[in-house]
C-alpha positions as CSV (number, residue, x, y, z in Angstrom):
1,M,0.1,0.0,0.0
2,K,0.9,4.2,-0.6
3,I,-0.3,7.2,0.8
4,I,0.6,10.2,-1.3
5,F,0.6,13.3,1.2
6,Q,0.1,16.6,-0.8
7,R,0.9,19.9,1.7
8,L,-1.9,22.3,1.1
9,N,0.3,24.3,3.7
10,E,3.9,24.6,3.2
11,K,4.6,24.6,7.0
12,A,2.4,21.4,6.8
13,V,4.2,18.0,8.5
14,I,3.9,15.1,6.3
15,P,3.0,12.3,9.2
16,S,5.3,9.9,10.0
17,R,6.1,7.0,13.3
18,A,8.2,8.3,15.4
19,T,9.4,4.8,15.9
20,S,10.4,1.7,14.0
21,G,7.6,-0.1,15.6
22,S,4.9,2.3,15.7
23,A,1.6,1.3,14.4
24,G,0.2,4.8,14.0
25,M,2.2,7.4,12.0
26,D,1.6,11.4,13.9
27,I,-0.2,14.0,12.4
28,S,0.6,17.2,13.0
29,A,-1.3,20.8,13.7
30,C,-0.9,23.2,10.7
31,L,-1.5,26.6,12.5
32,D,-0.6,30.3,11.9
33,D,-1.6,30.7,15.7
34,D,-2.0,28.9,18.9
35,V,-5.8,27.4,19.4
36,V,-6.9,27.7,23.0
37,L,-9.3,24.6,24.0
38,M,-11.3,25.5,26.7
39,P,-12.6,22.6,29.0
40,G,-15.4,21.0,27.1
41,E,-14.7,22.7,23.9
42,I,-14.4,21.4,20.6
43,K,-12.3,22.7,17.5
44,M,-11.3,21.5,14.5
45,I,-7.5,21.5,14.2
46,P,-6.4,22.1,10.2
47,T,-3.5,19.8,9.5
48,G,-2.3,21.5,6.0
49,L,-3.0,18.1,4.4
50,K,-4.5,16.0,1.8
51,A,-3.8,12.4,1.0
52,M,-4.7,9.3,-1.2
53,I,-4.1,5.5,-1.1
54,D,-4.0,3.6,-4.0
55,R,-6.3,0.3,-3.0
56,V,-10.3,1.1,-2.6
57,D,-10.4,-1.9,0.1
58,A,-8.3,0.4,3.0
59,A,-9.1,3.3,4.8
60,M,-7.2,5.4,6.8
61,L,-8.0,5.5,10.3
62,I,-7.4,8.5,12.7
63,Y,-7.3,7.3,16.4
64,P,-6.2,9.9,19.3
65,R,-2.3,10.2,20.9
66,S,-2.5,8.2,24.3
67,G,-0.4,10.9,25.7
68,L,-2.8,13.8,25.3
69,S,-5.7,11.6,26.1
70,S,-4.0,10.2,29.3
71,K,-1.9,13.8,30.6
72,F,-4.2,16.3,29.3
73,G,-7.7,15.0,28.9
74,V,-7.5,15.9,24.9
75,T,-8.8,13.4,22.4
76,L,-10.9,13.2,19.0
77,A,-14.0,14.5,19.5
78,N,-15.4,11.5,17.1
79,C,-13.6,8.6,18.8
80,V,-12.0,7.5,15.5
81,G,-12.1,9.2,12.2
82,V,-12.7,7.5,9.0
83,V,-10.8,8.5,5.9
84,D,-12.3,7.1,3.2
85,S,-10.4,5.9,0.0
86,D,-12.0,8.5,-2.1
87,Y,-11.6,11.4,0.0
88,R,-9.5,14.4,-1.3
89,G,-10.3,17.4,0.7
90,E,-8.1,18.7,3.4
91,W,-7.3,16.6,6.8
92,F,-8.9,18.4,10.1
93,I,-8.6,16.8,13.3
94,P,-11.7,17.6,15.5
95,L,-10.2,17.8,19.3
96,I,-12.5,17.7,22.5
97,N,-10.7,18.9,25.5
98,N,-12.2,16.9,28.4
99,G,-9.9,17.9,30.9
100,K,-10.3,20.7,33.6
101,T,-7.6,23.2,32.9
102,P,-7.3,25.4,28.9
103,F,-5.1,22.9,26.4
104,T,-2.8,25.2,24.1
105,V,-2.7,23.1,20.5
106,E,0.6,24.7,18.7
107,H,1.5,24.6,15.2
108,G,3.6,21.4,14.9
109,M,2.0,19.5,17.8
110,R,1.1,16.0,17.3
111,I,-2.5,15.5,17.9
112,A,-3.3,12.5,16.5
113,Q,-1.9,9.6,14.7
114,I,-3.0,7.2,11.7
115,I,-3.5,3.9,11.0
116,P,-3.9,2.1,7.7
117,T,-6.3,-0.4,7.6
118,A,-7.8,-2.9,5.3
119,I,-11.7,-3.1,5.1
120,L,-14.1,-5.7,3.9
121,M,-16.6,-4.6,1.2
122,P,-19.7,-6.7,1.1
123,E,-22.6,-7.5,0.0
124,I,-25.7,-5.7,1.1
125,E,-28.7,-8.0,1.1
126,E,-32.4,-7.9,3.0
127,G,-33.1,-11.1,4.6
128,V,-34.3,-12.5,7.7
129,V,-32.1,-12.5,10.6
130,S,-32.0,-16.1,12.5
131,D,-32.0,-15.3,16.9
132,D,-31.2,-19.2,16.8
133,T,-27.6,-18.4,18.9
134,E,-26.5,-18.6,22.4
135,R,-26.9,-15.1,23.0
136,G,-29.8,-14.4,21.0
137,D,-31.2,-10.9,21.5
138,G,-29.5,-10.4,24.7
139,G,-28.5,-7.1,24.3
140,F,-26.2,-4.5,26.8
141,G,-25.2,-6.4,29.9
142,S,-26.7,-9.4,29.1
143,S,-23.6,-11.6,30.0
144,G,-23.0,-9.7,33.0
145,I,-19.6,-8.4,34.4
146,K,-18.2,-11.4,36.6
147,E,-18.2,-14.9,35.8
C-alpha cells in the first residue's frame, strides 16, 4: 500500500512513525496561531494536508494520541476518524478538551495518529436474521460483568 500526502500549506508536516515499531503515524497541527481549547470545547484543527491511498479496500483511521488523552484529557471528538479511500479534501482533526484546564494546541504539535487499515466491502442483502444463537437477542450487559 502507498499513501501519497500533499501539502496544502508549506508549513504542513508529513505524517511519520515516531519509532520503527509504531503502528500509527503521527499527524501534526498546521497553525498560524496557537489554538486554545477550553474545558469541554471542540475545535477543528487543520493539518494542511490531503492524501490518497492506492487501494479502494482500505481506509485511513485516525486515532487519538494516548499521551494527550491520559495527561491532558485532549482526544478526538469523534473517537475514531475515518478517511475514506475516495476523500480528497484537507484533513481536519476534531479535538475535544475533556480536561479541567485550558489546553493550547501549537503549530507542529502531534495531535492524532493515522493507521491505514484494510476493510471488507460486503455485498448487502435484505433477509431474515436468525435469533437461533446462544446469545439470541441478549443486548447490553446480558453476559454480566463477572463469571
